[in-house]
C-alpha positions in Angstrom: 285.4 -25.0 79.8 284.9 -26.7 83.1 282.8 -26.1 86.2 284.2 -26.9 89.6 281.5 -27.2 92.3 282.7 -27.2 95.9 280.3 -29.3 97.8 282.6 -31.0 100.4 281.4 -29.2 103.5 279.6 -31.2 106.2 276.7 -28.6 106.7 277.2 -28.5 110.5 275.1 -25.3 110.8 272.2 -27.0 109.1 272.0 -30.0 111.4 269.9 -32.1 111.9 268.8 -31.9 108.2 272.4 -32.6 107.1 273.0 -35.7 109.3 272.1 -38.0 106.4 271.8 -35.5 103.5 274.5 -33.3 102.1 273.7 -29.7 102.3 273.7 -29.1 98.6 271.2 -32.0 98.2 268.7 -30.7 100.7 265.5 -29.9 98.8 263.9 -26.5 98.0 260.6 -26.6 96.1 261.0 -30.3 95.6 264.5 -30.4 94.2 268.1 -30.5 95.5 269.6 -27.0 95.9 272.5 -27.8 93.5 270.0 -28.9 90.8 269.1 -25.2 90.1 272.8 -24.3 89.5 273.3 -27.4 87.3 270.2 -26.4 85.2 271.9 -23.0 84.5 275.2 -24.8 83.6 273.4 -26.9 81.1 272.7 -23.7 79.1 276.4 -22.8 79.0 277.4 -23.6 75.4 281.1 -23.7 76.0 280.9 -26.0 79.0 282.3 -29.5 78.6 282.3 -31.0 82.1 281.1 -30.5 85.7 283.3 -31.7 88.5 281.9 -31.9 92.0 284.1 -32.2 95.2 282.4 -34.2 97.9 283.6 -35.4 101.3 283.9 -39.1 101.9 280.8 -39.4 104.0 278.6 -37.8 101.4 280.2 -39.1 98.2 277.8 -41.9 97.7 274.8 -39.6 98.0 276.3 -37.4 95.3 277.0 -40.4 93.1 273.4 -41.4 93.4 272.3 -37.8 92.6 274.6 -37.7 89.6 273.3 -40.9 88.2 269.9 -39.3 87.9 271.3 -36.2 86.2 273.7 -37.6 83.6 271.1 -38.5 81.0 269.7 -35.0 80.7 273.2 -33.4 80.8 274.4 -35.8 78.1 271.8 -34.2 75.8 273.8 -31.0 76.2 277.1 -32.8 75.6 278.0 -32.4 79.3 279.7 -34.9 81.6 279.2 -35.0 85.4 281.9 -36.3 87.7 281.9 -36.8 91.5 285.3 -36.6 93.3 285.7 -38.0 96.8 288.2 -35.9 98.7 288.6 -38.6 101.4 287.7 -36.4 104.3 285.6 -38.2 106.9 285.0 -35.6 109.6 284.4 -31.8 109.8 287.7 -31.1 111.6 289.6 -32.7 108.7 288.1 -30.6 106.0 290.3 -29.3 103.2 288.4 -26.0 102.9 287.0 -24.4 99.8 290.4 -23.4 98.3 291.8 -26.8 99.5 289.1 -28.6 97.6 289.6 -26.5 94.6 293.3 -27.5 94.7 292.2 -31.2 95.1 290.0 -30.9 91.9 292.7 -29.1 89.9 295.2 -31.8 90.9 292.9 -34.6 89.8 291.3 -33.0 86.8 293.9 -30.4 85.6 293.6 -26.8 84.6 291.4 -26.2 81.6 293.0 -24.2 78.8 290.0 -21.8 78.5 288.9 -21.0 82.0 286.4 -22.3 84.5 283.5 -21.6 86.8 284.3 -22.1 90.5 281.1 -22.2 92.7 279.7 -23.4 95.9 276.7 -25.7 95.7 274.5 -24.2 98.5 273.2 -21.0 96.9 270.0 -20.3 94.9 270.0 -17.5 92.4 267.0 -15.5 91.5 268.3 -14.5 88.1 269.4 -16.5 85.1 273.1 -17.1 85.1 273.4 -18.4 81.5 273.8 -14.9 80.0 276.8 -14.3 82.2 278.3 -17.7 81.4 277.8 -17.6 77.7 279.5 -14.2 77.5 282.6 -15.5 79.2 285.6 -16.1 76.9 288.2 -17.1 79.6 290.4 -14.1 79.2 289.4 -12.3 82.4 288.5 -13.1 86.0 285.0 -12.3 87.1 282.9 -12.4 90.2 279.3 -11.7 91.0 278.7 -8.4 92.9 275.5 -8.4 94.8 273.9 -5.6 96.7 273.4 -6.2 100.4 272.2 -3.3 102.5 271.8 -5.4 105.7 274.9 -5.0 107.8 274.2 -8.3 109.6 274.1 -10.2 106.4 277.2 -8.4 105.0 279.0 -9.6 108.1 278.7 -13.2 106.9 280.0 -12.5 103.4 283.1 -11.4 101.5 282.9 -7.7 100.7 284.0 -6.0 97.5 285.8 -2.7 97.2 284.9 -1.6 93.7 286.4 1.0 91.3 284.1 1.1 88.3 283.7 -2.5 87.1 287.0 -3.6 88.7 287.5 -5.2 92.2 290.3 -3.5 94.0 290.0 -5.4 97.3 288.1 -8.4 98.8 287.8 -8.4 102.6 286.2 -10.6 105.2 286.0 -7.9 107.9 283.1 -5.5 107.2 284.5 -2.9 109.6 287.4 -2.2 107.3 285.4 -1.2 104.2 282.5 1.0 103.4 280.8 -1.1 100.8 277.3 -2.6 100.3 278.5 -5.1 97.7 279.2 -8.7 98.5 280.4 -11.6 96.4 279.1 -15.2 96.7 281.1 -18.3 96.0 280.6 -18.0 92.3 283.5 -16.9 90.1 284.8 -17.2 86.5 288.6 -17.7 86.5 291.2 -17.8 83.9 293.8 -20.5 83.7 296.4 -18.1 85.1 294.2 -17.5 88.1 293.7 -21.2 88.7 297.5 -21.7 88.5 297.9 -19.5 91.6 295.9 -21.9 93.9 298.9 -23.9 94.9 301.1 -20.8 95.6 298.3 -19.3 97.6 298.1 -22.4 99.8 301.9 -22.7 100.0 302.0 -19.1 101.3 299.5 -20.2 104.1 296.5 -18.5 102.6 293.4 -19.6 104.5 292.2 -22.8 102.8 288.7 -22.5 104.0 287.9 -19.0 102.6 287.6 -18.0 99.0 287.6 -14.3 99.8 291.3 -14.0 100.6 292.1 -16.0 97.5 290.0 -13.6 95.4 291.8 -10.7 97.1 295.1 -12.1 95.9 293.8 -12.3 92.4 292.5 -8.7 92.6 296.0 -7.6 93.7 298.2 -9.6 91.3 296.0 -9.9 88.3 292.6 -8.2 87.5 289.2 -9.1 88.8 286.0 -7.7 87.2 282.7 -7.3 89.0 279.5 -8.5 87.4 277.5 -5.9 89.3 273.8 -7.0 89.3 271.1 -4.4 89.9 270.6 -3.1 93.5 268.0 -5.6 94.5 268.0 -7.7 97.6 267.9 -11.5 97.8 269.1 -12.2 94.3 271.1 -15.0 95.9 269.7 -17.1 98.7 272.6 -18.7 100.6 271.3 -21.9 102.4 273.8 -22.2 105.2 271.6 -22.6 108.3 268.1 -24.0 109.0 266.7 -20.5 109.1 268.4 -19.7 105.7 266.8 -22.8 104.2 263.3 -22.0 105.6 263.6 -18.5 104.3 264.6 -19.7 100.8 261.8 -22.2 100.8 259.3 -19.5 101.6 260.6 -17.1 99.0 260.6 -19.9 96.3 257.0 -20.7 97.3 255.6 -17.2 97.5 257.7 -15.2 94.9 258.9 -15.7 91.4 262.1 -17.7 91.1 263.6 -15.5 88.5 263.3 -11.9 89.6 265.7 -10.5 87.0 265.2 -11.4 83.3 268.0 -12.4 80.9 268.2 -9.0 79.2 268.6 -7.2 82.6 271.4 -9.6 83.5 273.1 -9.1 80.1 273.2 -5.4 80.8 275.5 -6.1 83.7 278.3 -7.4 81.4 281.3 -5.3 80.5 280.7 -3.1 77.4 282.7 -5.3 75.1 280.5 -8.3 76.0 277.1 -6.6 75.9 
């Protein structure tokens, strides 16, 4: 399996910290944000390669970061690749779905499924149990409880029926749900093949939510519904977000949920 990490944004809402450092490489507790996700990926037994999309301005910084990670990833039989999407300015960005299309065009669609994730979130639960249970035959997205309406307004919301997602929406006024999904999804080859059609139909290239909504309508999308606990994911999108994440990592345990609690969130046949 393959992991596609979408790290090509310019981090404009985190300036001035991102003037010379890519957002995903800004440090929390002494390490780049994306390092924590890569650590989890190293424990995914079926994973073969990690492919990172970076903009042209930040590509060299990612190459330098990758050179320091390749040795430990090689011990897990993993390769790490940086892909420069050629974008030099924020107003030229391909968007999340656009960069996913860029990676798929360059790397190809894996025959057994993939993780698609942003690189600017910190998770306070182990992700390896969810990854190691994935067999590539279903589409899955994290479902996180968010009771704060203001925070929900900045996320994609999930309409759930049992463990299935029936709708993914960007407008919180159109749905009565306290469940959000981060940019973290496990997708089948069939779902990945729909990326080009989604963009050809003028789906928003900068939002993963509408793309997931299409998958929920045309295929099936399962929700990995974690327990009703706040701040299981810390999205570092602004300076305030970053300072809050740093404070939580400093003052509270990094892993709030243990592996067994996470495993209990799997569909019955995987548990």
